[in-house]
C-alpha positions as CSV (number, residue, x, y, z in Angstrom):
1,M,-38.7,-6.0,55.8
2,S,-35.1,-7.3,55.8
3,Q,-34.8,-6.9,52.0
4,P,-35.4,-3.6,50.4
5,R,-38.5,-3.6,48.3
6,A,-37.0,-2.1,45.1
7,A,-36.6,-3.0,41.5
8,T,-35.4,-1.6,38.2
9,V,-36.9,-2.7,34.9
10,H,-35.6,-1.8,31.4
11,R,-37.7,-2.4,28.3
12,K,-36.7,-1.5,24.8
13,T,-38.9,-1.9,21.6
14,G,-38.9,-0.4,18.2
15,E,-41.2,2.3,19.5
16,T,-39.9,3.1,23.0
17,D,-37.0,2.7,25.4
18,V,-38.2,2.7,29.0
19,K,-36.2,2.4,32.2
20,I,-38.0,2.7,35.6
21,S,-36.7,2.2,39.2
22,V,-39.0,2.0,42.1
23,G,-38.5,2.0,45.9
24,L,-41.7,0.9,47.6
25,D,-40.7,2.0,51.1
26,G,-39.7,5.5,50.1
27,T,-40.9,9.1,50.6
28,G,-42.3,9.8,47.2
29,T,-39.2,11.4,45.7
30,A,-39.3,11.4,41.9
31,S,-37.3,12.0,38.8
32,I,-39.5,11.8,35.7
33,G,-38.8,12.3,32.1
34,T,-41.1,10.8,29.4
35,G,-41.2,13.5,26.8
36,V,-44.9,13.9,27.5
37,P,-45.3,16.8,30.0
38,F,-48.8,15.8,31.2
39,L,-47.7,12.2,31.8
40,D,-44.7,13.5,33.8
41,H,-47.1,15.6,35.9
42,M,-49.3,12.6,36.6
43,L,-46.4,10.4,37.5
44,H,-45.0,13.0,39.9
45,L,-48.5,13.0,41.6
46,F,-48.4,9.2,41.7
47,A,-45.0,9.1,43.4
48,K,-45.9,11.9,45.9
49,H,-49.2,10.3,47.0
50,S,-48.1,6.7,47.0
51,R,-44.8,7.4,48.8
52,I,-43.0,5.3,46.2
53,D,-39.6,6.6,45.1
54,L,-39.8,6.7,41.4
55,D,-37.2,7.2,38.6
56,V,-38.6,7.2,35.1
57,V,-36.8,7.7,31.8
58,T,-38.8,7.1,28.7
59,V,-37.8,7.8,25.1
60,G,-40.6,7.2,22.7
61,D,-41.9,8.0,19.2
62,I,-43.8,11.1,20.4
63,E,-43.5,12.6,16.9
64,V,-46.0,9.9,15.9
65,D,-48.3,10.4,18.9
66,F,-48.2,9.9,22.7
67,H,-49.9,6.5,22.8
68,H,-46.8,4.2,22.7
69,T,-45.0,6.3,25.3
70,V,-47.9,6.4,27.7
71,E,-48.8,2.7,27.3
72,D,-45.2,1.4,27.5
73,T,-44.5,3.6,30.6
74,G,-47.5,2.0,32.2
75,I,-46.2,-1.5,31.3
76,V,-42.8,-1.0,32.8
77,L,-44.1,0.7,36.0
78,G,-46.4,-2.2,36.5
79,Q,-43.6,-4.7,36.0
80,A,-41.3,-2.8,38.4
81,I,-43.8,-2.7,41.2
82,R,-44.6,-6.4,40.7
83,E,-40.9,-7.3,40.8
84,A,-40.3,-5.1,43.9
85,L,-43.2,-6.9,45.7
86,G,-41.7,-10.3,45.1
87,E,-44.0,-13.0,46.8
88,K,-46.1,-10.2,48.3
89,R,-45.5,-11.6,51.8
90,G,-47.0,-9.5,54.6
91,I,-48.8,-6.9,52.4
92,V,-52.3,-5.7,53.1
93,R,-53.2,-6.6,49.4
94,Y,-56.3,-4.4,49.0
95,G,-56.5,-0.7,48.8
96,F,-59.2,1.9,47.9
97,S,-59.6,5.6,47.7
98,F,-62.2,8.2,47.0
99,L,-60.4,11.2,45.7
100,P,-61.9,14.6,45.1
101,M,-60.5,17.2,42.7
102,D,-62.6,20.3,42.5
103,E,-65.8,19.3,40.6
104,T,-64.6,15.7,40.2
105,L,-64.8,12.7,42.4
106,A,-63.0,9.4,41.5
107,R,-63.2,6.0,43.1
108,V,-60.1,3.7,42.7
109,V,-59.9,0.2,44.2
110,V,-57.0,-2.3,43.8
111,D,-56.4,-5.9,44.7
112,F,-52.8,-7.2,44.3
113,S,-54.3,-10.6,43.4
114,G,-52.0,-11.8,40.7
115,R,-55.1,-11.8,38.4
116,P,-55.0,-8.8,36.0
117,F,-58.2,-7.0,35.3
118,L,-59.3,-3.4,34.6
119,E,-62.8,-2.0,35.0
120,Y,-62.7,1.6,33.9
121,R,-65.7,4.0,33.8
122,A,-65.3,7.6,32.8
123,P,-67.1,10.1,30.6
124,Q,-66.6,9.8,26.8
125,G,-65.8,12.6,24.5
126,V,-63.7,14.6,27.0
127,D,-61.6,17.4,25.4
128,S,-57.9,16.9,25.0
129,I,-55.8,18.2,27.9
130,G,-53.4,21.0,26.9
131,G,-54.5,20.4,23.3
132,N,-52.5,17.2,22.7
133,F,-52.9,14.7,25.5
134,T,-56.2,12.9,24.9
135,F,-58.2,11.8,28.0
136,T,-58.5,8.3,26.5
137,L,-54.7,7.8,27.2
138,V,-55.5,7.6,30.9
139,E,-57.4,4.4,30.3
140,E,-54.5,3.0,28.2
141,F,-52.0,3.7,31.0
142,L,-54.2,2.1,33.6
143,R,-54.7,-1.0,31.5
144,A,-51.0,-1.4,30.8
145,F,-50.2,-0.8,34.5
146,A,-52.8,-3.3,35.8
147,F,-52.0,-6.1,33.4
148,N,-48.3,-5.9,34.1
149,A,-48.5,-5.3,37.9
150,L,-51.0,-8.3,37.9
151,I,-53.6,-6.4,39.8
152,N,-57.3,-6.1,39.7
153,L,-58.0,-2.4,39.2
154,H,-61.3,-0.6,39.3
155,A,-61.3,3.1,38.4
156,E,-64.4,5.2,38.1
157,I,-65.2,8.9,37.7
158,L,-68.3,9.2,39.8
159,Y,-68.8,12.7,38.5
160,G,-66.7,15.3,36.8
161,R,-66.3,17.5,33.7
162,D,-62.7,18.7,33.3
163,G,-60.3,16.3,31.7
164,H,-57.3,17.5,33.8
165,H,-59.2,17.2,37.0
166,M,-60.5,13.8,36.2
167,S,-57.0,12.5,35.2
168,E,-55.5,14.0,38.4
169,A,-58.2,12.4,40.6
170,I,-57.6,9.0,39.0
171,F,-53.8,9.1,39.4
172,K,-53.9,10.4,42.9
173,G,-56.6,7.8,43.8
174,L,-54.5,5.1,42.2
175,A,-51.5,6.3,44.3
176,R,-53.4,6.2,47.5
177,S,-54.9,2.8,46.8
178,V,-51.5,1.3,45.9
179,D,-50.0,2.8,49.0
180,A,-52.6,1.2,51.2
181,A,-52.4,-2.2,49.4
182,I,-48.6,-2.6,49.5
183,R,-48.2,-1.6,53.2
184,I,-46.8,-4.3,55.5
185,D,-49.3,-5.7,57.9
186,A,-47.3,-6.7,61.0
187,R,-50.1,-9.0,62.2
188,I,-49.6,-11.6,59.5
189,A,-45.8,-11.9,60.1
190,G,-44.7,-12.3,56.5
191,D,-47.5,-14.6,55.3
192,V,-49.0,-14.3,51.9
193,P,-52.5,-12.7,52.3
194,S,-54.4,-15.5,50.5
195,T,-55.9,-18.8,51.4
196,K,-54.1,-20.2,48.4
197,D,-50.8,-19.2,50.0
198,V,-49.7,-17.6,46.7
199,L,-50.6,-14.4,44.8
C-alpha cells in the first residue's frame, strides 16, 4: 500500500479519556496502559497475534468499576482500526480462527462488512478473574469493538471452564481473525471486496 495504514483516535468523556494509535502493517509492538491489568494483558495478546502495532493510553473511573474503561477502550480501538482501513480497498475482508487455550477452545469469525453485529456465546456464571475483572466484561469489550469497527463478529467458547483461559482464547482468536481479514490480497488490485463496491 502506498499510504501507511495507521490512525490515532482520541475520545474523552466524563468517565474516560482514551487515546489509541494503530499501525495495521506492523509487527505487534505494543505500549498499553489502561489502569486495568487484565485488560492490558489481553490487549498485549491482541497486538502480538494480530501484528498490529498498538499504543493505548486509557484513564478511566476504575474507582467505580472497570466497565467504562473496558467498554470505552473497545470503542476507540474499533474506531482506530476502522479509520486506518479507510475504504478497505484490497483487503481479504473475512477472517476466522479456532484458538485453543488448555481446556478451552474458542471460535472467532469476522467480516469487515460495514454492518456491525455481535453474536457472543460463552458460559454464564464464570468466576471473576483475579478477583476483580468479571468475565462478562469480555462481551462488553467485543460489542464496543465490533460496533465501532463496523464489523460482523461471532465469538463462541466451544468448551472451557477457566475464565482466564476463555478470555485469552477469545482475544487471541480475535487477533488472528482480524489479521487474516485486513491482509492485502494482491489479486484484487486495490478493489473493494464487495459486489456493492463499498464496505
